[in-house]
C-alpha positions in Angstrom: 43.8 52.8 -2.3 40.4 51.9 -3.6 37.6 51.0 -1.3 36.3 47.5 -2.0 34.0 47.3 1.0 30.9 48.2 -1.1 31.9 46.0 -4.0 30.1 42.7 -4.4 30.1 39.9 -6.8 26.6 39.4 -8.4 25.5 35.8 -9.1 23.2 35.3 -12.0 20.2 33.3 -10.9 19.2 30.8 -13.6 18.5 27.1 -14.1 21.0 24.4 -14.7 19.5 22.7 -17.7 20.3 20.0 -20.2 18.8 19.8 -23.7 16.8 16.8 -24.6 19.2 15.7 -27.4 22.2 15.6 -25.0 20.1 13.8 -22.4 19.1 11.1 -24.9 22.8 10.4 -25.5 23.6 9.7 -21.9 23.7 6.2 -20.5 22.3 5.3 -17.1 22.5 2.2 -15.0 19.3 0.2 -15.5 16.8 -0.1 -12.6 17.7 -2.9 -10.3 15.3 -5.0 -8.2 15.3 -6.7 -4.9 12.3 -8.8 -6.1 12.1 -9.0 -9.9 9.4 -6.8 -11.5 7.6 -5.8 -8.4 10.1 -4.4 -5.8 12.9 -2.2 -7.3 15.6 -0.5 -5.3 14.3 2.7 -3.8 12.0 3.9 -1.0 8.6 2.0 -0.7 5.6 1.7 1.6 3.7 -1.5 2.5 0.4 -0.5 4.0 -2.6 -2.3 5.4 -5.0 -2.3 8.3 -3.9 -3.6 11.7 -3.3 -7.4 12.1 -4.0 -8.0 8.4 -0.7 -9.8 7.9 1.7 -7.1 6.8 4.5 -8.5 9.0 4.1 -12.0 7.6 4.4 -10.7 4.1 7.5 -8.7 5.2 9.0 -11.9 6.5 8.3 -13.6 3.2 10.2 -10.9 1.4 13.1 -11.1 3.9 13.4 -14.9 3.4 13.3 -14.5 -0.4 16.0 -11.9 -0.6 18.3 -13.2 2.1 18.3 -16.7 0.6 18.2 -15.6 -3.1 15.0 -17.5 -3.6 11.6 -16.5 -4.9 8.6 -14.4 -3.7 5.8 -16.3 -5.4 6.8 -16.4 -9.1 9.3 -13.6 -8.8 13.0 -14.1 -8.4 14.8 -12.3 -5.6 18.3 -10.8 -5.7 20.3 -12.4 -2.9 21.9 -10.1 -0.4 22.0 -9.1 3.3 18.6 -8.0 4.7 18.0 -5.8 7.8 14.6 -6.2 9.4 13.8 -3.7 12.1 11.0 -5.5 13.9 10.3 -2.6 16.3 7.0 -3.9 17.6 8.4 -7.4 18.5 10.9 -9.1 20.8 13.3 -11.9 20.2 11.0 -14.6 21.5 8.2 -13.5 19.2 10.5 -13.3 16.2 11.8 -16.8 16.9 8.2 -18.0 17.0 7.4 -16.3 13.7 10.4 -17.7 12.0 9.6 -21.2 13.3 6.0 -21.0 12.0 7.3 -20.0 8.5 9.7 -22.9 8.6 12.7 -20.6 8.3 15.0 -23.3 9.5 14.5 -25.0 6.1 15.9 -22.0 4.3 19.4 -20.4 4.7 18.5 -17.1 6.5 21.9 -16.5 7.8 22.0 -13.2 5.8 18.8 -12.0 7.6 19.7 -9.6 10.4 17.0 -8.7 13.0 16.8 -5.8 15.4 14.0 -4.9 17.8 15.1 -1.3 18.6 16.5 1.7 16.8 16.9 5.4 17.1 14.4 7.7 15.4 14.7 9.4 12.0 15.9 12.7 13.5 18.2 11.4 16.3 20.4 8.7 14.9 18.5 6.2 12.7 20.2 7.5 9.5 23.7 7.2 11.0 22.8 3.8 12.4 21.8 2.6 9.0 24.9 3.9 7.2 27.1 2.2 9.8 25.3 -1.1 9.3 25.7 -0.8 5.5 29.4 -0.1 6.0 29.7 -3.4 7.8 27.4 -5.2 5.4 27.8 -3.5 2.0 26.0 -6.3 0.1 22.7 -5.4 1.8 19.9 -5.5 -0.7 16.8 -4.7 1.5 15.9 -3.0 4.7 12.4 -3.3 6.2 11.1 -1.0 9.0 8.2 -2.4 10.9 6.6 0.1 11.5 7.1 3.6 10.2 5.5 5.2 13.2 8.1 3.7 15.5 10.9 5.8 13.9 9.0 9.0 13.6 10.3 11.2 16.4 10.5 14.7 14.9 8.5 17.5 16.3 5.1 17.9 14.6 5.6 21.6 14.3 4.4 21.9 10.7 1.5 20.7 8.5 1.0 17.0 8.2 2.1 17.2 4.6 5.4 19.0 5.6 6.1 16.5 8.3 5.5 13.5 6.1 7.6 14.9 3.3 10.4 15.8 5.7 10.6 12.3 7.1 10.5 10.6 3.7 13.3 13.0 2.5 15.5 12.0 5.4 15.0 8.3 4.7 15.7 8.8 1.0 19.2 9.8 2.0 19.7 6.0 2.5 18.5 4.9 -0.9 20.3 7.8 -2.6 23.6 6.6 -1.3 23.1 2.8 -1.4 21.7 0.4 -4.0 19.0 -1.2 -2.0 15.3 -1.3 -1.2 14.0 0.4 1.9 10.4 -0.8 2.7 8.4 1.0 5.4 5.4 -0.9 7.0 2.6 1.5 7.6 -1.1 1.5 8.5 -4.2 2.4 6.4 -7.2 4.5 7.6 -10.4 2.8 8.5 -12.4 5.0 6.1 -13.1 3.2 2.8 -11.9 4.7 -0.5 -12.2 3.1 -3.9 -8.5 4.0 -4.6 -6.3 1.9 -2.2 -3.5 4.5 -2.3 -5.9 7.0 -0.7 -6.3 4.8 2.3 -2.8 5.4 3.7 -2.7 7.0 7.1 -1.2 10.5 6.7 -1.0 13.0 3.9 -0.4 12.8 0.2 3.2 13.8 1.1 3.9 10.1 1.9 2.8 8.8 -1.5 4.4 11.7 -3.3 7.8 11.2 -1.8 8.2 7.5 -2.2 9.0 5.3 -5.2 6.1 3.0 -4.8 3.2 1.8 -2.5 2.0 -1.7 -1.8 -1.5 -1.9 -0.2 -2.8 -5.1 1.4 -6.5 -5.3 1.9 -9.4 -7.7 2.6 -13.1 -7.4 1.9 -13.7 -9.3 5.1 -11.4 -9.3 8.1 -12.0 -13.0 8.9 -11.3 -14.1 5.4 -7.9 -15.5 4.4 -8.2 -14.0 0.9 -6.7 -10.6 0.2 -5.8 -8.2 -2.6 -2.3 -6.7 -3.0 -2.2 -3.5 -5.1 1.2 -2.4 -6.2 1.7 1.1 -7.7 5.4 1.9 -8.5 6.8 5.0 -10.1 9.1 3.3 -12.5 7.5 -0.1 -13.2 4.1 -1.5 -14.3 1.3 -1.7 -11.7 0.0 -5.0 -10.3 -3.1 -6.2 -8.5 -2.6 -9.7 -7.0 -5.0 -12.1 -5.4 -3.2 -13.7 -2.5 -4.3 -16.1 0.3 -2.9 -16.5 3.8 -2.0 -20.1 4.9 -2.6 -20.0 8.7 -0.6 -23.3 9.2 2.6 -22.0 7.6 1.8 -18.3 8.2 2.7 -17.5 4.6 0.9 -15.6 1.8 0.3 -17.7 -1.3 -0.1 -16.2 -4.8 -3.5 -16.9 -6.3 -3.2 -15.0 -9.5 -3.4 -11.6 -11.1 -6.6 -9.7 -10.4 -6.4 -7.3 -13.4 -8.9 -9.4 -15.4 -11.5 -9.5 -12.6 -14.8 -7.8 -13.5 -14.6 -4.1 -12.8 -16.9 -2.9 -10.0 -18.6 0.4 -10.0 -17.2 1.9 -6.8 -18.9 5.3 -6.9 -22.3 3.6 -7.4 -21.6 1.3 -4.4 -20.7 4.2 -2.2 -23.8 6.1 -3.2 -26.1 3.1 -2.4 -24.3 2.7 1.0 -24.8 6.3 1.8 -28.5 6.1 0.8 -28.9 3.0 3.1 -26.9 4.3 6.1 -30.0 5.2 8.1 -32.3 2.4 6.8 -32.8 -1.2 7.7 -34.4 -2.0 4.4 -35.7 -0.4 1.2 -38.1 -1.7 -1.5 -39.1 -0.2 -4.8 -38.9 -0.3 -8.6 -35.8 0.4 -10.6 -37.4 3.7 -11.7 -38.0 4.8 -8.1 -34.4 3.9 -7.1 -32.8 5.7 -10.1 -35.0 8.8 -9.5 -33.9 8.8 -5.8 -30.2 8.4 -6.6 -30.4 11.3 -9.2 -31.9 13.5 -6.6 -29.0 12.7 -4.3 -26.4 13.3 -7.1 -27.8 14.9 -10.3 -24.5 14.0 -12.1 -24.6 10.3 -11.4 -26.4 9.5 -14.7 -28.2 6.4 -13.2 -31.3 5.3 -15.3 -34.0 2.8 -14.6 -32.5 0.8 -17.5 -29.1 0.3 -15.9 -29.7 0.4 -12.2 -30.6 -3.3 -11.9 -27.5 -4.3 -13.9 -25.3 -2.2 -11.7 -26.8 -3.7 -8.6 -26.3 -7.3 -9.9 -22.7 -6.6 -11.0 -21.8 -5.4 -7.5 -23.8 -7.8 -5.4 -20.7 -9.4 -3.8 -19.1 -6.0 -2.9 -22.4 -4.9 -1.3 -22.5 -8.0 0.8 -18.9 -8.2 1.9 -18.0 -4.6 2.3 -21.3 -2.8 3.2 -23.3 -5.6 4.8 -26.2 -5.1 2.3 -28.2 -7.9 0.8 -29.8 -7.4 -2.6 -32.9 -9.3 -3.9 -35.9 -9.1 -6.2 -39.4 -10.2 -5.3 -42.7 -10.1 -7.1 -43.7 -7.1 -9.2 -44.4 -3.5 -8.2 -46.5 -2.4 -11.2 -44.9 -3.6 -14.3 -41.3 -3.9 -13.0 -39.8 -6.5 -10.6 -39.3 -4.9 -7.2 -35.7 -4.3 -5.9 -35.2 -5.1 -2.2 -32.1 -3.9 -0.3 -31.7 -5.1 3.3 -29.1 -4.2 5.9 -27.5 -7.2 7.5 -26.4 -7.1 11.2 -22.7 -7.5 11.9 -21.8 -11.2 12.2 -25.0 -12.3 10.5 -24.5 -14.5 7.4 
């Protein structure tokens, strides 16, 4: 009798590939949308600073999808909607729906919950059970992401972020719907809105798209909504909050707005951080900036133009006022003044 104890079956380790010609012959189901053009099926994040109006925008989306109406100029695909309002109670939700005049719209397909399990201890099973009961669900909104993150933070931030997003993706992999996570942004300014998300790049890298809601001034009703999706075109919308109806109104596309020079603005803000005021010629300012950053390429010929182009941004975001007065030598003097908070 032969001894088979030491015999083993070797498995060849290789890649499971498909050649490009065969791939091009395959047919796939086209991308579907909960809200036409801007919100496809998949895993997404809606981020913004605290109390900026993310939940109001989420309710607008819920009403559009559950009623089969529109979000601004974009058609919504009608279906059941699950809104996990994990920072609210029933009384507050009723008050919000009343303010948005929800009784004038059929929102019978909008389902609300104020509590859930966490990602690692039952949320995924809860969601699959809900979807078994309501198979026509087109959108789920979690408000907020932090309320369902219960896993041990025993690894790097990137690993934890990626782990949680991978677990949530199990839902969108098995069901044709949109899962939108409400999240916070950091207080630190960054010219790229996507870099302001609280957490690591693991969040952005593991979702299908990110919506960032931001204001230049907290007390303003005007805001910008930046949309960066993996499989669709990007958008930058100007929107305005109506405090009477508690709804966000569409004001237009911001892609044609004059492009500001964000790195230049950041450099000026850094230069002025320990100063109440500065006065000098364009040559003096350009020489100073080039000493701070030799690669900035600022010249006395374009420094004034850059200042003028970004005057609004300096005023609203950095509390810096720009002016010119008289002449220092042969050139008009540049005056940069820091404005106290609350001072107009």
